[in-house]
N, C-alpha and C positions, 0 to 999 in steps of 0.2 A: 772789309778790305785789310784792316790792321792785322787781324787774326790770320787771314790768308797769307799776308806778307811774312809774318814772323814764324809761322808753323807749317807752311806749305811743303817743306822738305822733311817734315816729321810725321808724315802719314795722316795729315788732316783729311777727314772724311766729310764732315758736315758741320755747319754753324747755324744754330737756331736762336732767334731772338725770343727771350722769355718775357721780361718786363723790367722797368726801372734800370735801364742800361745793363741788364744781365743777359748773358748768352750761354747757351749750352753748346759745348764744342765736343765733337765726337772724333775719335781717331780710329784708324783701321785696325790697329792691334793694341793690346794692353801694354806691350813693351814700349810702343811709341808714346802712349799716354804717360806712362811712368817716367820716360825720358823727359818729356815736357814738364811734368810736375816737379822733377828733381833738378831742373836746370836753372834754378834761381829766380830772382824777382823780375817781374815784367813791369815796365814803366811806359805809359802812353800819355803824351802831352804833359809831361812832368808830374803825372799823378800815377799812383800805384794801380795796377790791375790785380785784383784779388783772384788767384787761381786756386781752386780747390777740386778735389776729386768728388764726383757725384756719388751719393749713397742713396739707397731707397728711401730712408726716413729723413732725408735732408729737407729742410724748409728753405726753399730758394728765395722766398720773400723776405725772411728775416734770418740772415746768416750771422753766425757768431764769429765776428772778426775781432781779435784782441790786439794784434800787432800789424803794422804796415811799414813798408819801406818808404823812406823820404830822401830826396836829394837835399843836401845842405852845402852852403858855401861858407868857408872860413876865411875871413878877411883879416889883415894885419898879422898874419902868421909868418914868423921868420922862416926862411927856406930850410934852416937846419931841422925844423920839425915836420918837414913834408914827407918823411919816410912813413911807410905803412905802420910800423910799430908805434911811432909817435902819434900818428893820426888816430890809431886805435885807442890810445890812452886819453887823448884830448876829447874825443867824441863820447867817452864813457859818461860824461856829464849829461848826455842827452839820450843815448841809446846804444844798441849793439852795432858795431862796425860790420858792414857788408863788403864794400869795395870802393876803390877810387875810380874816377873817370880817367880816360886815356890821357888827357892833357895834363892832369895832376901827376900821374905816374911818370910821364916823360918830361915834365916841367916845360911844356910847350906854351903855357899861358901863366904868367907869374902874378896876376892881380889877386887871385884867390885860389884856394884848393877846393875841390868839389868831390864829395863822397856820398855814398848811400849808407844810411843807417836804418836800423829797424827800431821802431818806437812803439810804445804802448798807446792804445787809443785813450784819450782823455788825460794824458800826462801833461805836465808843464813843458813849454818850449822856450828855453832861455834865449835871449838875444845877445848875451855876452857869456863867454866862458873864461874864467880865471884859472891858471894853473902854475905850478912851480916847476922850474926846470931842475936838472941835476945839481945845480949850484945854488939852489933855493932862491932863485930870482923869480919874481912874479911876472907873468905874462898875461895879457888880456887879448882875447880874440873875439871879433864880431861874428855873429852867426846869422846867416840869411837863409830862409827856407824857400825852396822853389814853390812849395804848396804846403798848406797845413790842413789836417782833417777838421771838419766841423762835427762835433758830437753833442747830443742832447743830454742834459742832466736829468730830464724827466723820464724819458723812455729808454735811454741808453743806446739809441740808434745813431747811425752816421748819416750825414748829409743835411742836417738842419740843427739850428740852435734851440735852446729852451724857449726863447721868445717866439719862435716860429713853430713850436710843437703843436700838432693837431690833437694831442691827447692831454688831458689834465687828470691829476690823481686826487683821490680823497681817501680818507681812512674810514673803514666800516668794520666794526668788530675786530679791530687790531690788524686788518689786512688792507693792503693798497688796492683800490679799485680804479680802473682806468675808464674814462669816458671820452668820447670824441667831442672836441670843441664845436660849438654851434656857430 
């Protein structure tokens, strides 16, 4: 229903469940598909929806996802830094600026700023950002993430931690060999 709601006016033809919360979405024309793919990030329940073009040799069970969009809230940020250019500089400590939410742009809610940033999977996510203003005065901003990705150091997949990984590795003849845990 989420996919139908957001893309019904973009030539949505069919939605098919694959597995592991993965869906194949078909559009009526290639032009409509390309429009959806180029239309920016999709967020559902404060979590990113990874949207990729299907290719014949694609492994849908193990997708190679390197970056994802995240919503962050910046607390204790003086209103003079709420402009897009300031927010782009401040967020550079975490990731690439994507956009502000409506309330931040219009200063409708003054408790925090809320922006989407694009981050690398497996990177560090600081809870505080320190920055210098144009007068060399230090400012501290608290960062709260709406959601953080869980990634495994063992198998490099998303969705579980190393402690919960079903695979274990061992070295044989200088190569890593994966075995399923019993």
